[in-house]
C-alpha positions in Angstrom: 33.4 79.3 109.7 32.9 83.1 109.6 35.5 83.4 112.4 38.2 81.8 110.2 37.1 83.9 107.2 37.3 87.0 109.2 40.8 86.0 110.5 41.9 85.3 106.9 40.7 88.6 105.6 42.4 90.5 108.5 45.7 88.6 107.8 45.5 89.3 104.1 44.8 93.0 104.6 47.7 93.2 107.1 50.1 91.5 104.6 48.9 93.8 101.8 49.3 96.8 104.1 52.9 95.8 104.8 53.7 95.2 101.1 52.0 98.4 99.8 54.9 100.9 100.6 57.4 98.6 98.9 55.1 98.1 95.9 54.8 101.9 95.5 58.5 102.2 95.8 59.1 99.6 93.1 56.6 101.3 90.7 58.2 104.7 91.3 61.7 103.3 90.7 60.7 101.5 87.5 58.9 104.6 86.2 61.9 106.7 87.0 64.3 104.3 85.1 62.0 104.2 82.1 61.7 108.0 82.0 65.5 108.7 82.3 66.5 106.0 79.8 67.2 107.8 76.4 65.3 106.3 73.4 68.6 105.4 71.6 70.1 103.7 74.7 69.3 100.2 73.4 70.7 100.9 70.0 74.0 101.7 71.6 74.3 98.7 73.9 73.3 95.9 71.5 76.1 94.6 69.3 74.2 92.4 66.8 76.4 89.6 68.0 74.1 86.5 68.5 76.1 85.3 71.5 76.5 88.6 73.3 73.1 90.2 72.7 71.0 87.6 74.6 73.1 88.3 77.7 72.8 92.1 77.2 69.0 91.7 76.5 68.6 89.7 79.7 70.5 92.2 81.8 68.5 95.2 80.5 65.2 93.3 80.7 66.0 92.4 84.3 66.5 95.9 85.3 63.5 97.4 83.4 60.6 95.2 84.6 57.3 95.3 82.9 54.2 93.4 81.8 53.8 91.0 78.8 51.5 93.3 76.7 54.0 96.1 76.8 56.9 93.7 76.0 55.2 93.0 72.6 55.0 96.7 71.8 58.6 97.3 72.9 59.8 94.2 71.0 58.2 95.5 67.8 59.8 98.9 68.3 63.2 97.4 68.9 63.1 95.3 65.8 62.0 98.3 63.7 65.0 100.2 65.0 67.4 97.4 64.0 68.1 95.6 67.2 68.7 91.8 66.7 65.9 89.4 67.2 67.8 87.3 69.7 68.4 90.4 71.9 64.7 91.4 71.7 63.6 87.8 72.6 65.9 87.7 75.6 64.8 91.2 76.6 61.1 90.4 76.4 61.5 87.2 78.4 63.6 88.7 81.2 61.5 91.9 81.3 58.5 89.8 82.3 60.1 87.1 84.4 63.0 88.7 86.2 62.8 91.8 88.4 65.8 93.3 90.1 63.7 96.3 91.2 61.0 94.1 92.7 63.4 91.8 94.5 62.9 93.4 97.9 59.2 93.0 97.8 59.4 89.5 96.4 61.8 88.6 99.2 59.5 89.9 101.8 56.5 88.0 100.5 58.1 84.7 99.3 61.3 84.6 101.2 64.8 85.8 100.3 66.3 82.5 99.2 63.3 81.6 97.0 63.2 85.1 95.4 66.9 85.0 94.5 66.9 81.5 93.1 63.7 82.2 91.1 65.2 85.4 89.6 68.6 83.7 88.8 66.9 80.7 87.1 64.6 83.0 85.2 67.6 85.1 84.1 69.5 82.1 82.8 66.5 80.6 81.1 65.7 83.9 79.4 69.2 83.6 77.7 68.9 79.9 76.9 65.3 80.2 75.6 66.1 83.2 73.4 69.0 81.4 71.8 66.9 78.2 71.3 64.0 80.2 69.7 66.5 82.0 67.5 68.0 78.7 66.4 64.6 77.1 65.9 63.4 79.9 63.7 66.7 79.8 61.7 67.6 83.4 62.3 71.3 82.8 62.7 
């Protein structure tokens, strides 16, 4: 039993060691993009069109990946600055579920085909869900 446990620990450590350089690269890339993005960037790209903004929100959220807690803070800031709710919803969903920057690492761990399909489905669902939430809340 301890032999299998030892083998599992060694295999896990080896896998983590292989992923670590890619993970550090992803974190550096995301940090760089967030730093170089001007604060008024999002005000300039969103159009307040309820059919275009979900797509733009999903694209920008896919590029700038993050965690759920920060998405609530960013969402509140975006709404205070006048960005439409449907764009904010789409951005928040895709920011958490889709990750273009982390795709190489995800492909390495989970397989290229699975990673691409998962990201594509998450991207499409972020648009659909944001529109459905918007319609449900009667914000149109």
